[in-house]
NUMAR-199221 format. One line per field, with one value per residue: residue number from 0; residue in one letter; x, y, z of N, C-alpha, C in turn. Coordinates in nm, 2 decimals, m for minus. Layout:
# NUMAR-199221
seq	NUM:...
type	A:...
n_px	X:...
n_py	Y:...
n_pz	Z:...
ca_px	X:...
ca_py	Y:...
ca_pz	Z:...
c_px	X:...
c_py	Y:...
c_pz	Z:...
This chain:
# NUMAR-199221
seq	0:1:2:3:4:5:6:7:8:9:10:11:12:13:14:15:16:17:18:19:20:21:22:23:24:25:26:27:28:29:30:31:32:33:34:35:36:37:38:39:40:41:42:43:44:45:46:47:48:49:50:51:52:53:54:55:56:57:58:59:60:61:62:63:64:65:66:67:68:69:70:71:72:73:74:75:76:77:78:79:80:81:82:83:84:85:86:87:88:89:90:91:92:93:94:95:96:97:98:99:100:101:102:103:104:105:106:107:108:109:110:111:112:113:114:115:116:117:118:119:120:121:122:123:124:125:126:127:128:129:130:131:132:133:134:135:136:137:138:139:140:141:142:143:144:145:146:147:148:149:150:151:152:153:154:155:156:157:158:159:160:161:162:163:164:165:166:167:168:169:170:171:172:173:174:175:176:177:178:179:180:181:182:183:184:185:186:187:188:189:190:191:192:193:194:195:196:197:198:199:200:201:202:203:204:205:206:207:208:209:210:211:212:213:214:215:216:217:218:219:220:221:222:223:224:225:226:227:228:229:230:231:232:233:234:235:236:237:238:239:240:241:242:243:244:245:246:247:248:249:250:251:252:253:254:255:256:257:258:259:260:261:262:263
type	D:D:R:V:Q:T:F:E:E:D:R:W:E:V:F:E:S:S:G:G:L:L:K:P:H:P:V:S:K:G:G:L:L:E:E:R:P:L:A:E:A:A:D:A:G:K:E:F:G:A:D:S:L:E:R:G:P:P:S:A:A:V:P:A:A:C:L:E:V:R:P:P:R:E:Q:P:Y:K:F:R:V:R:L:C:K:D:E:N:I:L:G:M:A:L:D:V:K:L:K:G:V:Q:I:M:R:I:G:A:G:A:V:Q:R:H:N:D:R:S:S:L:V:A:F:A:S:G:R:D:G:G:G:S:D:D:G:A:S:D:I:V:R:P:G:D:F:I:V:G:V:N:G:I:T:D:T:Q:D:I:I:Q:T:M:R:S:R:S:E:L:E:L:E:L:L:R:P:A:P:F:A:V:T:V:T:K:A:G:Q:K:L:G:C:N:L:I:F:Q:E:G:Q:S:I:A:V:D:I:A:N:I:A:E:G:A:I:A:D:Y:N:S:S:A:R:E:D:F:R:I:R:D:G:D:I:I:L:S:V:N:G:C:L:G:S:A:A:R:I:V:E:Q:I:K:T:M:E:V:L:E:L:S:L:C:R:I:E:P
n_px	26.11:26.11:26.21:26.32:26.36:26.53:26.56:26.79:26.86:27.15:27.22:27.16:26.98:26.94:26.73:26.67:26.35:26.15:26.02:25.88:25.75:25.72:25.92:25.95:26.24:26.52:26.57:26.70:26.78:26.67:26.47:26.34:26.06:25.81:25.54:25.29:25.28:25.04:24.85:24.87:24.79:24.53:24.41:24.43:24.26:24.00:23.84:23.71:23.51:23.39:23.27:23.37:23.63:23.91:24.06:24.35:24.44:24.63:24.98:25.23:25.47:25.49:25.54:25.31:25.31:25.37:25.14:24.87:24.56:24.33:24.11:23.93:24.08:23.98:23.80:23.90:23.75:23.59:23.53:23.39:23.44:23.33:23.48:23.51:23.76:23.84:23.99:24.22:24.27:24.29:24.33:24.48:24.74:24.97:25.11:25.30:25.29:25.43:25.22:24.94:24.82:24.87:24.65:24.76:24.69:24.41:24.30:24.17:23.98:23.87:23.82:23.76:23.53:23.36:23.35:23.22:22.97:22.88:22.86:22.65:22.44:22.43:22.36:22.11:21.96:21.99:22.13:22.33:22.59:22.69:22.93:23.11:23.21:23.15:22.91:22.88:22.92:23.09:23.28:23.60:23.90:24.20:24.46:24.32:24.35:24.42:24.35:24.29:24.22:23.99:23.98:24.24:24.52:24.80:25.04:25.21:25.08:24.83:24.88:24.96:24.73:24.55:24.66:24.63:24.37:24.03:23.79:23.72:23.71:23.76:23.88:23.88:24.03:23.99:24.19:24.20:24.34:24.58:24.73:25.06:25.30:25.63:25.94:26.26:26.51:26.78:26.82:26.79:26.52:26.47:26.39:26.34:26.26:26.06:26.01:25.90:26.11:26.05:25.78:25.61:25.35:25.34:25.50:25.65:25.70:25.95:26.11:26.14:26.36:26.59:26.56:26.42:26.15:26.09:26.12:25.91:25.69:25.69:25.56:25.33:24.98:24.81:24.68:24.79:25.05:25.34:25.39:25.57:25.52:25.33:25.22:25.34:25.16:25.17:25.38:25.41:25.21:25.29:25.23:25.16:25.39:25.65:25.92:25.92:25.81:26.01:26.22:26.12:26.14:26.41:26.51:26.36:26.31:26.08:25.81:25.50:25.33:25.11:24.97:24.88:24.73:24.73:24.53:24.42
n_py	10.64:10.85:11.16:11.42:11.75:12.05:12.39:12.64:12.92:12.90:12.66:12.32:12.06:11.72:11.48:11.15:11.01:10.86:10.54:10.62:10.85:11.19:11.38:11.65:11.87:12.03:12.35:12.66:12.95:13.19:13.61:13.90:14.05:14.26:14.50:14.59:14.91:15.15:15.25:15.06:14.83:14.90:14.90:14.63:14.53:14.60:14.41:14.28:14.43:14.74:14.74:14.53:14.57:14.63:14.90:14.98:15.18:15.49:15.48:15.62:15.49:15.35:15.40:15.56:15.45:15.19:15.07:14.85:14.80:14.56:14.28:14.11:13.82:13.51:13.23:12.90:12.59:12.34:11.99:11.66:11.31:10.98:10.67:10.34:10.12:9.92:9.63:9.74:9.98:10.32:10.51:10.75:10.98:11.11:11.38:11.45:11.72:12.00:12.08:11.90:11.67:11.67:11.61:11.50:11.36:11.18:10.86:10.54:10.38:10.39:10.66:10.78:10.64:10.73:11.00:10.97:10.87:11.08:11.29:11.20:11.20:11.47:11.58:11.46:11.57:11.84:12.01:12.28:12.25:12.36:12.52:12.43:12.47:12.28:12.16:11.95:11.91:11.74:11.63:11.51:11.67:11.70:11.88:11.93:11.91:11.66:11.67:11.53:11.19:10.96:11.09:11.14:11.35:11.40:11.41:11.20:10.98:11.00:10.90:10.63:10.53:10.54:10.35:10.12:10.09:9.99:10.12:10.45:10.79:11.08:11.40:11.69:11.97:12.25:12.48:12.84:13.03:13.31:13.61:13.73:13.97:13.95:14.10:14.03:14.17:14.11:14.00:13.75:13.52:13.47:13.23:12.87:12.63:12.35:12.03:11.73:11.57:11.54:11.47:11.65:11.90:12.14:12.38:12.39:12.65:12.72:12.78:13.07:13.33:13.60:13.84:13.91:13.83:13.86:14.14:14.21:14.11:14.29:14.51:14.43:14.36:14.19:13.94:13.88:13.83:13.63:13.30:13.04:12.72:12.80:12.75:12.74:12.77:12.85:13.03:13.32:13.23:12.97:12.65:12.33:12.18:12.14:12.16:12.33:12.56:12.63:12.68:12.91:13.08:13.09:13.21:13.44:13.78:13.93:13.80:13.66:13.53:13.27:13.17:12.94:12.85:12.62:12.58:12.50
n_pz	m11.74:m11.53:m11.43:m11.21:m11.27:m11.22:m11.29:m11.29:m11.40:m11.58:m11.48:m11.44:m11.26:m11.21:m11.08:m10.98:m10.96:m10.70:m10.74:m10.97:m10.88:m10.83:m10.61:m10.39:m10.41:m10.26:m10.37:m10.52:m10.65:m10.89:m11.23:m11.36:m11.25:m11.36:m11.32:m11.55:m11.74:m11.63:m11.83:m12.03:m11.89:m11.83:m12.08:m12.15:m11.96:m12.03:m12.15:m11.95:m11.87:m11.73:m11.48:m11.35:m11.29:m11.07:m10.91:m10.76:m10.48:m10.51:m10.42:m10.23:m10.22:m10.45:m10.79:m11.01:m11.27:m11.22:m11.12:m11.16:m11.33:m11.25:m11.28:m11.01:m10.89:m11.02:m10.86:m10.79:m10.91:m10.73:m10.70:m10.66:m10.75:m10.78:m10.83:m10.97:m11.01:m11.29:m11.37:m11.25:m11.38:m11.41:m11.61:m11.64:m11.70:m11.48:m11.29:m11.02:m10.83:m10.63:m10.48:m10.48:m10.74:m11.08:m11.35:m11.65:m11.90:m12.02:m12.08:m12.20:m11.95:m11.60:m11.54:m11.79:m11.85:m11.65:m11.73:m11.97:m11.89:m11.73:m11.92:m12.08:m11.89:m11.83:m12.08:m12.12:m11.91:m11.95:m11.78:m11.66:m11.58:m11.34:m11.28:m11.46:m11.79:m11.98:m11.97:m11.78:m11.45:m11.31:m11.49:m11.56:m11.64:m11.85:m11.69:m11.46:m11.10:m10.87:m10.54:m10.32:m10.20:m10.10:m9.86:m9.81:m9.83:m9.87:m10.12:m10.21:m10.08:m10.20:m10.46:m10.39:m10.27:m10.49:m10.65:m10.49:m10.40:m10.50:m10.49:m10.51:m10.40:m10.55:m10.48:m10.66:m10.82:m11.02:m11.14:m11.12:m11.35:m11.33:m11.45:m11.50:m11.59:m11.69:m11.70:m11.77:m11.79:m11.79:m11.54:m11.28:m11.21:m10.94:m10.82:m10.82:m11.08:m11.12:m11.26:m11.42:m11.63:m11.97:m11.92:m11.76:m11.79:m11.69:m11.47:m11.15:m10.91:m10.68:m10.37:m10.34:m10.35:m10.27:m10.52:m10.84:m10.82:m10.55:m10.54:m10.71:m10.56:m10.35:m10.42:m10.55:m10.57:m10.31:m10.37:m10.61:m10.58:m10.62:m10.51:m10.33:m10.46:m10.65:m10.98:m11.31:m11.60:m11.86:m12.09:m12.27:m12.43:m12.49:m12.41:m12.25:m12.25:m12.03:m12.08:m12.31:m12.19:m12.01:m12.18:m12.31:m12.09:m12.05:m12.29:m12.37:m12.31:m12.22:m12.05:m12.06:m11.82:m11.73:m11.44:m11.18:m10.87:m10.61:m10.36:m10.02
ca_px	26.23:26.07:26.32:26.28:26.46:26.52:26.63:26.84:26.93:27.23:27.26:27.05:27.00:26.84:26.71:26.59:26.24:26.13:25.91:25.81:25.68:25.80:25.94:26.01:26.38:26.56:26.62:26.72:26.76:26.63:26.45:26.29:25.92:25.76:25.40:25.28:25.24:24.90:24.77:24.87:24.71:24.39:24.36:24.42:24.15:23.87:23.76:23.64:23.40:23.43:23.21:23.44:23.77:23.95:24.17:24.42:24.46:24.77:25.07:25.35:25.59:25.49:25.51:25.18:25.33:25.38:25.02:24.79:24.41:24.31:23.98:23.96:24.12:23.87:23.81:23.90:23.63:23.62:23.43:23.43:23.39:23.34:23.53:23.54:23.85:23.82:24.12:24.32:24.31:24.22:24.34:24.53:24.88:24.97:25.23:25.30:25.34:25.46:25.09:24.84:24.86:24.80:24.62:24.81:24.62:24.31:24.28:24.07:23.98:23.76:23.80:23.69:23.39:23.29:23.32:23.11:22.84:22.84:22.82:22.52:22.34:22.41:22.29:21.97:21.89:22.00:22.18:22.43:22.72:22.72:23.06:23.19:23.15:23.13:22.78:22.88:23.01:23.19:23.36:23.74:23.97:24.34:24.48:24.26:24.44:24.37:24.40:24.25:24.16:23.94:24.01:24.39:24.57:24.94:25.05:25.26:24.98:24.73:24.92:24.96:24.59:24.49:24.72:24.60:24.22:23.95:23.68:23.79:23.65:23.86:23.86:23.95:24.03:24.01:24.24:24.17:24.47:24.60:24.84:25.17:25.40:25.76:26.05:26.38:26.61:26.91:26.83:26.73:26.38:26.47:26.32:26.37:26.15:26.07:25.92:25.95:26.17:25.97:25.65:25.53:25.30:25.34:25.63:25.64:25.79:25.99:26.22:26.16:26.47:26.62:26.57:26.31:26.01:26.08:26.10:25.78:25.60:25.69:25.47:25.21:24.86:24.84:24.63:24.87:25.19:25.39:25.43:25.62:25.41:25.25:25.25:25.34:25.08:25.21:25.46:25.40:25.12:25.34:25.17:25.15:25.52:25.73:26.05:25.91:25.79:26.14:26.29:26.08:26.19:26.56:26.55:26.28:26.32:25.95:25.74:25.36:25.31:24.98:25.00:24.77:24.77:24.66:24.50:24.34
ca_py	10.71:10.97:11.23:11.55:11.84:12.18:12.49:12.76:12.99:12.82:12.53:12.22:11.95:11.61:11.39:11.04:11.01:10.73:10.47:10.69:10.96:11.31:11.42:11.79:11.87:12.16:12.43:12.79:13.08:13.20:13.69:14.02:14.07:14.40:14.52:14.67:15.05:15.16:15.26:14.93:14.73:14.94:14.85:14.49:14.49:14.64:14.30:14.23:14.53:14.84:14.71:14.42:14.61:14.69:14.99:15.00:15.32:15.53:15.46:15.70:15.41:15.28:15.50:15.53:15.36:15.05:15.02:14.79:14.78:14.42:14.23:14.02:13.68:13.41:13.13:12.77:12.51:12.22:11.89:11.52:11.21:10.84:10.58:10.20:10.07:9.79:9.57:9.83:10.09:10.45:10.57:10.89:11.01:11.20:11.45:11.49:11.86:12.03:12.08:11.83:11.58:11.72:11.52:11.54:11.30:11.08:10.76:10.44:10.34:10.43:10.81:10.81:10.58:10.82:11.12:10.94:10.86:11.22:11.37:11.15:11.25:11.62:11.61:11.42:11.65:11.98:12.09:12.37:12.21:12.40:12.56:12.38:12.52:12.18:12.10:11.85:11.97:11.64:11.57:11.53:11.72:11.72:12.00:11.93:11.86:11.57:11.72:11.43:11.06:10.89:11.17:11.15:11.47:11.40:11.38:11.06:10.89:11.00:10.80:10.50:10.50:10.52:10.22:10.00:10.07:9.99:10.22:10.58:10.92:11.19:11.55:11.76:12.12:12.31:12.61:12.97:13.10:13.45:13.65:13.82:14.01:13.94:14.15:13.99:14.28:14.06:13.95:13.62:13.52:13.46:13.11:12.75:12.58:12.21:11.96:11.60:11.58:11.47:11.44:11.76:12.00:12.27:12.40:12.44:12.76:12.68:12.85:13.21:13.39:13.74:13.86:13.99:13.79:13.93:14.28:14.22:14.09:14.40:14.62:14.37:14.34:14.07:13.82:13.86:13.80:13.50:13.23:12.91:12.63:12.84:12.67:12.81:12.69:12.88:13.15:13.38:13.15:12.84:12.56:12.19:12.11:12.21:12.19:12.45:12.67:12.67:12.73:13.05:13.16:13.10:13.28:13.56:13.89:13.97:13.68:13.67:13.41:13.22:13.09:12.89:12.83:12.51:12.62:12.40
ca_pz	m11.69:m11.47:m11.36:m11.16:m11.32:m11.17:m11.37:m11.22:m11.50:m11.66:m11.41:m11.43:m11.17:m11.24:m10.97:m11.00:m10.87:m10.63:m10.78:m11.07:m10.82:m10.81:m10.48:m10.39:m10.38:m10.22:m10.48:m10.47:m10.71:m11.02:m11.34:m11.31:m11.28:m11.35:m11.35:m11.67:m11.72:m11.60:m11.95:m12.10:m11.82:m11.84:m12.21:m12.14:m11.87:m12.08:m12.19:m11.84:m11.84:m11.63:m11.35:m11.28:m11.26:m10.94:m10.92:m10.63:m10.44:m10.53:m10.31:m10.24:m10.24:m10.58:m10.89:m11.08:m11.39:m11.18:m11.07:m11.27:m11.31:m11.27:m11.22:m10.90:m10.93:m11.01:m10.77:m10.85:m10.90:m10.66:m10.72:m10.63:m10.83:m10.73:m10.93:m10.94:m11.11:m11.36:m11.41:m11.20:m11.48:m11.40:m11.74:m11.63:m11.68:m11.36:m11.25:m10.88:m10.81:m10.50:m10.42:m10.56:m10.85:m11.20:m11.46:m11.78:m12.01:m11.99:m12.18:m12.16:m11.81:m11.51:m11.55:m11.92:m11.84:m11.57:m11.81:m12.07:m11.82:m11.68:m12.03:m12.12:m11.80:m11.84:m12.20:m12.11:m11.81:m11.99:m11.68:m11.72:m11.54:m11.21:m11.25:m11.56:m11.91:m12.08:m11.95:m11.68:m11.34:m11.26:m11.59:m11.53:m11.76:m11.84:m11.63:m11.33:m11.00:m10.76:m10.41:m10.21:m10.24:m9.98:m9.74:m9.80:m9.90:m9.90:m10.26:m10.23:m10.03:m10.30:m10.56:m10.34:m10.25:m10.62:m10.70:m10.41:m10.37:m10.62:m10.47:m10.49:m10.41:m10.58:m10.46:m10.77:m10.82:m11.15:m11.09:m11.19:m11.38:m11.33:m11.54:m11.46:m11.69:m11.64:m11.78:m11.70:m11.79:m11.76:m11.41:m11.25:m11.16:m10.80:m10.78:m10.91:m11.16:m11.10:m11.34:m11.46:m11.77:m12.07:m11.88:m11.71:m11.88:m11.61:m11.39:m11.02:m10.86:m10.55:m10.30:m10.39:m10.27:m10.31:m10.66:m10.91:m10.77:m10.42:m10.57:m10.76:m10.46:m10.25:m10.46:m10.61:m10.49:m10.24:m10.44:m10.73:m10.54:m10.65:m10.39:m10.34:m10.49:m10.76:m11.10:m11.44:m11.70:m12.00:m12.11:m12.40:m12.51:m12.50:m12.31:m12.28:m12.23:m11.93:m12.14:m12.39:m12.10:m11.95:m12.29:m12.32:m11.98:m12.07:m12.41:m12.39:m12.20:m12.17:m12.03:m12.02:m11.75:m11.68:m11.32:m11.10:m10.73:m10.55:m10.22:m9.95
c_px	26.19:26.18:26.27:26.39:26.43:26.61:26.67:26.93:27.02:27.27:27.13:27.09:26.90:26.84:26.63:26.47:26.22:26.00:25.82:25.73:25.77:25.80:26.00:26.16:26.42:26.62:26.64:26.69:26.69:26.59:26.37:26.14:25.88:25.61:25.40:25.25:25.09:24.81:24.76:24.78:24.56:24.33:24.34:24.30:24.01:23.78:23.67:23.52:23.44:23.39:23.29:23.59:23.79:24.07:24.23:24.44:24.61:24.85:25.19:25.48:25.60:25.45:25.38:25.20:25.34:25.25:24.94:24.64:24.38:24.17:24.02:23.99:24.00:23.90:23.82:23.77:23.66:23.50:23.48:23.37:23.42:23.38:23.54:23.63:23.82:23.95:24.24:24.36:24.22:24.23:24.39:24.68:24.89:25.11:25.22:25.37:25.38:25.33:24.99:24.91:24.79:24.77:24.67:24.73:24.52:24.29:24.17:24.09:23.86:23.73:23.72:23.55:23.31:23.25:23.21:22.98:22.79:22.80:22.68:22.41:22.32:22.34:22.14:21.89:21.90:22.06:22.30:22.57:22.76:22.87:23.16:23.13:23.13:23.00:22.77:22.98:23.11:23.27:23.51:23.81:24.12:24.36:24.42:24.37:24.36:24.43:24.36:24.19:24.12:23.98:24.16:24.44:24.72:24.96:25.11:25.16:24.86:24.76:24.91:24.82:24.52:24.54:24.66:24.45:24.14:23.83:23.74:23.70:23.75:23.80:23.94:23.93:24.07:24.06:24.20:24.30:24.47:24.73:24.93:25.26:25.53:25.86:26.18:26.49:26.74:26.93:26.77:26.59:26.37:26.39:26.38:26.25:26.17:25.97:25.98:25.99:26.09:25.83:25.56:25.48:25.29:25.46:25.60:25.74:25.82:26.10:26.24:26.26:26.48:26.63:26.45:26.17:25.99:26.05:25.96:25.67:25.59:25.60:25.34:25.10:24.86:24.79:24.70:25.01:25.22:25.44:25.50:25.50:25.32:25.30:25.24:25.27:25.13:25.30:25.45:25.31:25.16:25.30:25.18:25.28:25.61:25.86:26.04:25.88:25.92:26.23:26.25:26.14:26.34:26.59:26.48:26.30:26.19:25.87:25.60:25.33:25.16:25.01:24.87:24.82:24.67:24.65:24.41:24.19
c_py	10.85:11.04:11.37:11.64:11.98:12.27:12.61:12.84:12.90:12.69:12.44:12.11:11.85:11.52:11.27:11.04:10.87:10.66:10.54:10.81:11.07:11.35:11.56:11.78:12.01:12.23:12.58:12.90:13.09:13.33:13.81:14.03:14.21:14.40:14.61:14.81:15.05:15.17:15.13:14.83:14.77:14.89:14.70:14.44:14.52:14.52:14.25:14.32:14.62:14.80:14.61:14.45:14.66:14.78:15.02:15.14:15.36:15.51:15.55:15.62:15.34:15.38:15.46:15.44:15.22:14.99:14.96:14.79:14.63:14.38:14.14:13.89:13.59:13.30:12.99:12.69:12.38:12.12:11.76:11.42:11.07:10.75:10.44:10.15:9.94:9.75:9.67:9.94:10.21:10.52:10.71:10.89:11.13:11.26:11.50:11.62:11.88:12.04:12.01:11.74:11.63:11.61:11.57:11.49:11.20:10.99:10.66:10.40:10.40:10.57:10.84:10.75:10.67:10.95:11.09:10.93:11.00:11.30:11.33:11.20:11.40:11.65:11.58:11.52:11.80:12.07:12.17:12.35:12.26:12.44:12.51:12.42:12.41:12.10:11.99:11.89:11.87:11.57:11.61:11.56:11.71:11.86:12.02:11.88:11.77:11.62:11.63:11.31:10.99:10.96:11.19:11.27:11.48:11.34:11.24:10.96:10.88:10.89:10.66:10.45:10.47:10.39:10.10:9.98:10.07:10.09:10.35:10.70:11.02:11.32:11.62:11.91:12.16:12.45:12.72:13.04:13.25:13.49:13.75:13.85:14.02:14.00:14.12:14.10:14.23:14.00:13.81:13.63:13.52:13.34:12.99:12.70:12.42:12.14:11.82:11.60:11.48:11.43:11.56:11.85:12.14:12.27:12.46:12.55:12.72:12.77:12.99:13.27:13.54:13.75:13.93:13.95:13.86:14.08:14.30:14.21:14.21:14.51:14.56:14.36:14.20:13.94:13.79:13.84:13.66:13.43:13.10:12.81:12.67:12.77:12.75:12.72:12.72:13.01:13.19:13.29:13.01:12.75:12.41:12.11:12.20:12.25:12.32:12.57:12.72:12.73:12.88:13.14:13.18:13.20:13.42:13.66:13.93:13.84:13.71:13.53:13.39:13.13:13.04:12.86:12.72:12.54:12.51:12.44
c_pz	m11.64:m11.39:m11.32:m11.21:m11.27:m11.26:m11.29:m11.31:m11.59:m11.60:m11.40:m11.33:m11.20:m11.13:m11.01:m10.91:m10.81:m10.68:m10.89:m11.01:m10.80:m10.66:m10.48:m10.35:m10.34:m10.34:m10.43:m10.57:m10.85:m11.07:m11.30:m11.35:m11.27:m11.38:m11.47:m11.64:m11.71:m11.73:m12.02:m12.03:m11.83:m11.97:m12.21:m12.05:m11.92:m12.11:m12.08:m11.81:m11.72:m11.49:m11.27:m11.25:m11.12:m10.96:m10.78:m10.60:m10.47:m10.41:m10.33:m10.26:m10.37:m10.69:m10.96:m11.20:m11.35:m11.13:m11.19:m11.23:m11.34:m11.22:m11.10:m10.96:m10.91:m10.91:m10.84:m10.83:m10.84:m10.68:m10.68:m10.73:m10.76:m10.84:m10.88:m11.05:m11.16:m11.41:m11.37:m11.29:m11.45:m11.53:m11.73:m11.63:m11.58:m11.34:m11.11:m10.86:m10.66:m10.41:m10.51:m10.67:m10.98:m11.30:m11.59:m11.90:m11.95:m12.11:m12.14:m12.02:m11.73:m11.53:m11.68:m11.91:m11.76:m11.65:m11.91:m12.01:m11.78:m11.80:m12.08:m12.02:m11.81:m11.97:m12.19:m12.02:m11.85:m11.88:m11.73:m11.67:m11.40:m11.18:m11.36:m11.70:m12.02:m12.06:m11.85:m11.57:m11.29:m11.37:m11.56:m11.65:m11.74:m11.78:m11.49:m11.23:m10.90:m10.63:m10.29:m10.27:m10.11:m9.86:m9.72:m9.88:m9.93:m10.04:m10.28:m10.19:m10.13:m10.41:m10.51:m10.32:m10.39:m10.68:m10.62:m10.39:m10.50:m10.61:m10.43:m10.50:m10.43:m10.55:m10.57:m10.76:m10.96:m11.12:m11.18:m11.22:m11.36:m11.40:m11.47:m11.57:m11.63:m11.74:m11.71:m11.69:m11.75:m11.62:m11.39:m11.19:m11.01:m10.74:m10.86:m10.97:m11.16:m11.19:m11.37:m11.61:m11.86:m12.04:m11.85:m11.82:m11.81:m11.52:m11.26:m10.99:m10.72:m10.50:m10.35:m10.29:m10.31:m10.46:m10.71:m10.85:m10.64:m10.44:m10.62:m10.65:m10.36:m10.29:m10.53:m10.52:m10.43:m10.31:m10.57:m10.70:m10.57:m10.53:m10.43:m10.37:m10.60:m10.89:m11.23:m11.54:m11.84:m11.99:m12.25:m12.49:m12.53:m12.39:m12.35:m12.27:m12.14:m12.00:m12.23:m12.31:m12.05:m12.06:m12.32:m12.21:m12.00:m12.18:m12.43:m12.27:m12.14:m12.17:m11.99:m11.95:m11.71:m11.56:m11.26:m10.96:m10.67:m10.40:m10.15:m9.96
């Protein structure tokens, strides 16, 4: 019973998905984002080390208290894996997002067999993973995004290709999350939130309109501006369930958002 659910403050819309696949739907409004005071942000940034911090130049249009000291955004990790399905089982629970297909869970099947082989090879060779902290650069994890299959990049076609083909080359992306502090102050977010009811572990941001996000973007550093298609991974440390993420957004005034962006 896969359903697409959008949240617009007190109004909910539920759409039946087609063939179990999530399709983007037109959505509109949605809270107030603020940047943290400079002193608070500087304390939060100390863990990165002084050499890695970026301090934006003062701006006459932006009060000093609204400026943040942030390290540069990390870059996502991209890799490819080749799979051969056995008995048509890949062994993944998937969520079709506005951009890419998120892997929610991995069970018995071709992906787990690939991971087992890759772990053994990495252990035997002692290689450091080349971008992955688990010792194998091509191990597939929950939370990774499939952004292409056999050269196909459209999300609906990705699903169809994985269903119909036995030989697959997956192009995967492990996003680099970035943090934004949101204070609603009784206002709307200025966007809609999209997820599959009872399934999704993350929430899409769509149709940013006039409101707090637009206000935030007007003074935020460019690489930290919120865009359509950005994905909320957690709110106030709550992660793993889109429903719980949305509940935090509905009930809490101050929101610590962890976001990711799927870029080509």
